[in-house]
C-alpha positions as CSV (number, residue, x, y, z in Angstrom):
1,M,0.0,0.0,0.0
2,A,1.2,3.5,-0.9
3,R,2.6,5.7,1.9
4,Y,2.6,9.6,2.0
5,L,4.7,11.7,4.4
6,G,3.9,15.1,5.7
7,V,6.4,17.1,7.7
8,D,5.6,20.3,9.7
9,V,8.6,22.1,11.2
10,G,7.8,25.0,13.5
11,S,9.7,27.0,16.1
12,V,8.4,24.9,18.9
13,S,7.6,21.5,17.5
14,T,8.5,19.3,14.5
15,N,5.8,16.9,13.4
16,L,5.7,14.0,11.0
17,V,2.6,12.1,9.8
18,L,2.6,9.1,7.5
19,T,-0.7,8.1,5.8
20,N,-1.7,5.3,3.5
21,E,-3.7,5.1,0.3
22,K,-6.9,5.3,2.4
23,N,-5.8,8.5,4.1
24,E,-5.4,6.6,7.4
25,V,-2.6,7.8,9.8
26,V,0.0,5.0,9.9
27,S,2.4,6.9,12.1
28,S,2.3,10.2,14.0
29,I,5.5,11.8,15.5
30,Y,5.6,14.9,17.7
31,L,9.0,16.3,18.7
32,L,10.3,19.5,20.1
33,T,12.4,21.6,17.7
34,E,14.5,23.2,20.4
35,G,16.1,25.6,18.0
36,E,17.6,22.8,15.8
37,P,15.2,22.1,12.9
38,I,17.7,20.0,11.0
39,K,18.4,17.7,14.0
40,A,14.7,17.5,14.8
41,V,13.8,16.4,11.3
42,Q,16.6,13.8,11.3
43,N,15.4,12.5,14.7
44,G,11.9,12.3,13.3
45,M,13.0,10.4,10.2
46,S,15.1,8.0,12.4
47,I,12.1,7.3,14.6
48,L,9.9,6.7,11.6
49,K,12.4,4.4,10.0
50,E,12.4,2.3,13.2
51,E,8.6,2.2,13.3
52,I,7.9,1.2,9.7
53,G,11.2,-0.2,8.4
54,E,13.7,1.5,6.2
55,N,12.6,-0.6,3.2
56,T,9.1,0.9,3.2
57,V,8.5,2.9,0.1
58,I,7.4,6.5,0.5
59,D,5.4,7.6,-2.5
60,G,5.1,11.3,-1.8
61,V,6.4,14.0,0.7
62,G,5.1,17.4,1.6
63,T,6.5,20.0,4.0
64,T,5.1,23.0,5.8
65,G,5.8,25.3,8.8
66,S,8.4,28.0,9.3
67,G,11.1,25.5,8.3
68,R,9.4,24.2,5.3
69,I,11.9,25.3,2.6
70,L,14.9,23.9,4.5
71,T,13.1,20.7,5.3
72,G,11.8,20.4,1.8
73,H,15.4,20.4,0.4
74,M,16.5,18.0,3.1
75,V,14.0,15.3,2.5
76,G,13.3,15.8,-1.2
77,A,9.7,17.2,-0.9
78,D,7.3,16.9,-3.8
79,V,5.3,19.9,-2.5
80,I,6.1,22.7,-0.1
81,H,3.2,24.8,1.1
82,D,2.2,27.4,3.7
83,E,0.7,26.5,7.1
84,I,-2.7,28.0,6.4
85,T,-3.2,25.6,3.4
86,A,-1.9,22.6,5.4
87,H,-4.0,23.2,8.5
88,G,-7.1,24.0,6.4
89,L,-6.8,20.9,4.3
90,A,-6.4,18.7,7.4
91,A,-9.4,20.3,9.1
92,A,-11.7,19.9,6.2
93,F,-10.6,16.2,6.0
94,A,-11.2,15.6,9.7
95,V,-14.5,17.4,9.8
96,P,-15.9,17.9,6.2
97,N,-18.5,20.5,7.3
98,V,-16.2,22.6,9.3
99,N,-16.6,26.4,9.1
100,T,-13.9,27.8,11.4
101,V,-10.5,26.5,12.4
102,L,-9.0,27.8,15.7
103,E,-5.3,27.0,15.7
104,I,-2.9,28.0,18.6
105,G,0.7,26.9,18.6
106,G,3.6,27.7,20.8
107,Q,4.8,30.8,18.9
108,D,1.9,31.8,16.6
109,S,-1.8,31.4,16.2
110,K,-4.2,31.3,13.2
111,I,-7.9,31.4,12.5
112,I,-9.1,29.9,9.2
113,F,-12.6,30.3,7.7
114,I,-13.7,27.5,5.4
115,K,-16.8,27.2,3.1
116,D,-17.5,24.0,1.2
117,R,-14.1,22.6,2.1
118,V,-12.4,25.7,0.6
119,I,-10.4,28.3,2.5
120,V,-12.1,31.7,2.1
121,D,-10.4,33.8,4.7
122,F,-7.7,33.6,7.4
123,A,-5.7,35.7,9.9
124,M,-2.4,35.1,11.7
125,N,-0.7,36.4,14.8
126,S,3.1,35.8,14.9
127,V,4.3,39.0,16.6
128,C,2.5,39.0,20.1
129,A,3.1,36.2,22.6
130,A,-0.1,37.0,24.4
131,G,-2.1,35.3,21.7
132,T,0.0,32.1,21.6
133,G,0.8,29.0,23.7
134,S,4.0,30.7,25.1
135,F,1.7,33.0,27.1
136,L,0.4,30.0,29.1
137,D,3.9,28.5,29.3
138,H,5.3,31.6,30.8
139,Q,2.5,32.0,33.4
140,A,2.7,28.3,34.3
141,S,6.4,28.7,35.1
142,R,5.5,31.7,37.3
143,L,2.9,29.7,39.1
144,K,5.2,26.7,39.4
145,V,2.6,24.5,37.7
146,P,3.5,22.0,34.9
147,I,1.9,23.2,31.7
148,E,0.5,19.6,31.3
149,K,-1.6,20.1,34.5
150,F,-3.0,23.5,33.3
151,G,-6.2,22.1,31.7
152,E,-6.9,19.7,34.6
153,L,-6.7,22.5,37.2
154,A,-8.6,25.0,35.0
155,L,-11.6,22.5,34.9
156,K,-11.6,22.4,38.7
157,A,-12.2,26.2,39.0
158,A,-15.6,27.0,40.5
159,T,-15.1,30.6,39.4
160,S,-12.6,32.6,37.5
161,C,-10.9,35.9,37.9
162,H,-10.5,38.5,35.2
163,I,-6.9,38.8,34.2
164,A,-5.7,41.5,31.7
165,G,-4.3,39.4,28.8
166,R,-3.5,41.8,26.1
167,C,0.2,41.8,27.1
168,S,2.2,39.0,28.8
169,V,4.0,41.6,31.0
170,F,0.7,43.2,32.2
171,A,-0.9,39.7,32.6
172,E,1.8,38.7,35.0
173,S,1.4,41.8,37.1
174,D,-2.3,41.4,37.2
175,M,-2.0,37.7,38.1
176,I,0.3,38.6,41.1
177,H,-2.3,41.1,42.2
178,K,-5.1,38.5,42.0
179,Q,-3.0,36.1,44.1
180,Q,-2.6,38.9,46.7
181,L,-6.4,39.3,46.7
182,G,-6.7,35.6,47.7
183,Y,-7.9,33.9,44.5
184,D,-7.1,30.2,44.5
185,K,-4.7,28.8,41.9
186,E,-7.5,27.0,39.9
187,S,-9.4,30.2,39.4
188,I,-6.3,32.1,38.3
189,I,-5.4,29.4,35.9
190,Y,-8.8,29.4,34.3
191,G,-8.7,33.2,34.2
192,L,-5.5,32.9,32.2
193,C,-7.2,30.6,29.8
194,Q,-10.0,33.1,29.4
195,A,-7.5,35.9,28.9
196,L,-5.8,34.0,26.1
197,V,-9.2,33.3,24.4
198,R,-10.2,37.0,24.6
199,N,-6.9,38.1,23.1
200,Y,-7.1,35.5,20.4
201,L,-10.7,36.5,19.4
202,N,-10.0,40.2,19.6
203,N,-6.9,40.1,17.5
204,L,-7.8,37.4,14.9
205,A,-11.6,37.1,14.7
206,K,-12.3,40.9,14.7
207,G,-16.1,40.5,14.5
208,K,-16.2,37.8,11.8
209,K,-18.8,35.1,12.1
210,I,-17.4,32.0,13.8
211,G,-19.1,28.6,13.4
212,P,-21.4,26.9,13.7
213,V,-18.9,24.0,13.2
214,V,-15.6,24.9,14.9
215,I,-12.4,22.9,15.2
216,F,-9.7,23.7,17.7
217,Q,-6.2,22.4,16.8
218,G,-2.6,23.0,17.6
219,G,-0.6,22.0,20.7
220,V,-2.7,24.3,23.0
221,A,-5.8,22.2,22.1
222,A,-4.5,19.7,24.6
223,N,-5.5,22.2,27.3
224,A,-9.0,21.3,28.4
225,G,-9.3,24.7,30.1
226,M,-8.9,26.4,26.7
227,K,-11.6,24.3,25.2
228,R,-13.9,25.3,28.1
229,A,-13.0,29.0,27.7
230,F,-13.7,29.0,24.0
231,E,-17.0,27.3,24.4
232,E,-18.1,29.7,27.1
233,S,-17.0,32.7,25.1
234,L,-18.5,31.6,21.7
235,G,-21.5,29.7,23.1
236,I,-21.0,26.7,20.8
237,E,-19.4,23.3,21.0
238,I,-15.7,23.1,20.1
239,I,-14.5,20.0,18.3
240,I,-10.9,18.8,18.9
241,P,-9.8,16.4,16.1
242,K,-8.0,13.1,16.9
243,H,-4.7,14.4,15.5
244,Y,-5.1,17.9,16.8
245,N,-1.3,18.4,17.5
246,V,0.0,17.3,14.1
247,M,-2.7,18.7,11.7
248,G,-0.1,20.7,9.6
249,A,1.8,17.5,8.9
250,L,-1.4,15.6,8.2
251,G,-2.5,18.2,5.7
252,M,0.8,18.0,3.9
253,A,0.6,14.2,3.8
254,L,-2.8,14.6,2.1
255,Y,-1.3,17.2,-0.2
256,A,1.6,14.9,-1.0
257,K,-0.7,12.2,-2.1
258,A,-2.5,14.5,-4.6
259,T,0.8,15.7,-5.9
260,A,2.2,12.2,-6.3
261,K,-0.8,11.1,-8.2
262,E,-0.3,13.9,-10.6
263,K,3.5,13.5,-11.0
264,G,3.6,9.8,-10.9
265,E,6.9,9.8,-9.0
266,T,8.5,11.3,-5.9
267,N,11.6,13.3,-5.0
268,F,11.9,11.6,-1.6
269,K,15.6,11.0,-0.9
270,G,15.2,8.1,1.5
271,F,15.7,7.5,5.2
272,H,19.4,7.8,5.0
273,I,19.0,11.6,5.4
274,S,18.7,10.9,9.1
275,E,22.5,10.2,9.1
276,T,23.5,12.7,6.4
277,E,25.4,15.8,7.4
278,F,23.4,19.0,6.7
279,L,24.7,22.5,7.3
280,T,23.3,26.0,6.7
281,R,25.3,29.1,6.0
282,S,24.2,32.6,5.2
283,F,25.5,35.6,3.3
284,K,24.3,38.9,1.9
285,C,23.6,39.1,-1.8
286,K,25.2,42.2,-3.3
287,G,23.2,42.1,-6.5
288,C,21.0,45.1,-5.6
289,E,20.2,47.5,-2.8
290,N,17.9,45.0,-1.0
291,Q,21.0,43.0,0.2
292,C,18.9,40.0,1.0
293,E,20.3,37.5,3.5
294,I,20.6,34.2,1.5
295,V,20.7,30.9,3.3
296,R,22.7,28.2,1.7
297,I,21.9,24.5,2.4
298,I,24.8,22.1,2.3
299,E,24.4,18.4,2.2
300,A,27.4,16.2,2.7
301,G,29.7,19.0,1.8
302,K,27.8,20.1,-1.4
303,T,25.5,23.0,-1.8
304,I,22.1,21.7,-2.8
305,A,19.9,24.9,-2.6
306,F,19.5,28.5,-1.6
307,Y,16.5,30.4,-0.1
308,G,15.7,33.8,1.3
309,G,16.0,36.1,-1.6
310,R,13.2,38.4,-2.8
311,C,13.8,38.1,-6.6
312,G,14.3,34.4,-6.8
313,K,17.8,34.7,-8.3
314,W,19.4,32.3,-5.9
315,E,16.5,29.9,-5.6
316,T,16.6,29.2,-9.4
317,A,20.4,28.9,-9.5
318,D,22.0,25.5,-10.2
319,A,23.5,25.3,-6.8
320,K,25.2,22.0,-7.3
321,L,27.5,23.4,-10.0
322,Q,28.7,26.4,-8.0
323,E,31.7,26.4,-5.7
324,T,31.6,28.1,-2.3
325,E,34.2,30.7,-3.3
326,E,32.2,31.8,-6.3
327,I,29.0,32.2,-4.3
328,L,30.6,34.3,-1.6
329,T,32.2,36.7,-4.0
330,V,29.0,37.6,-5.9
């Protein structure tokens, strides 16, 4: 049976999903990126090889996330696409009649509006931590509560306290004030969940109609307190799909299948990339006043690709035929 691989490399997590011809998830891997996307991808490929065997044929590969271009060149992707497309495709697959996708990750958040399984609108937040999972991580550290326990404690709250959540710094000050007023830890934790929901809806939804069929995905969807806060705020049931934490990778596995069917072949390099030496180097292009920072990807001592330029000059260059000295003197 055919196998299709999706890889989603973000600033917080690196996810791999392998599907079969029936679009069933054969393997799902969630790893922390920890600032080393190359190492994270290689670890993921090594784990996948152990699970399914290195002789398993991969018929198509797709990559997404902030590290999608780097990863695409590493693994030999057949398709490289943005996170909105990947998450929207996976959501429509999981719940065909979905209207709205709420996605909150560690460092960014998104809202996607879907009509008849087609993305019609979206918004992203990647500049303010108060609307992302890092907001809860930071406050959990301040409260000395493991983030894994946040949802459980939030559900125990009989009441909540209003915490100013528009800014992480102000939220911490307000949280300390509420502690001094005598609010219990459960109420404060649920108040933080509500603050994140308010910030998310105010920044991303901006008065747009949400629902009636809503999916909540991304790593923060594991927090039951966040589900409760969204449901109370919106007044509708929130659906958390089975593979909520790897939906970007799932979407790219589905995309890879469609691409492979059209191409009839794959660019996948094989599982040996888990042991191949990959390096990245950067330099400024002096071709114009933009002076773009170009990233060079090196595999086993040879340049295999460039990315980062505005004009596409380096991306279309035949990197394999250029020597390092030539590149750096341009």
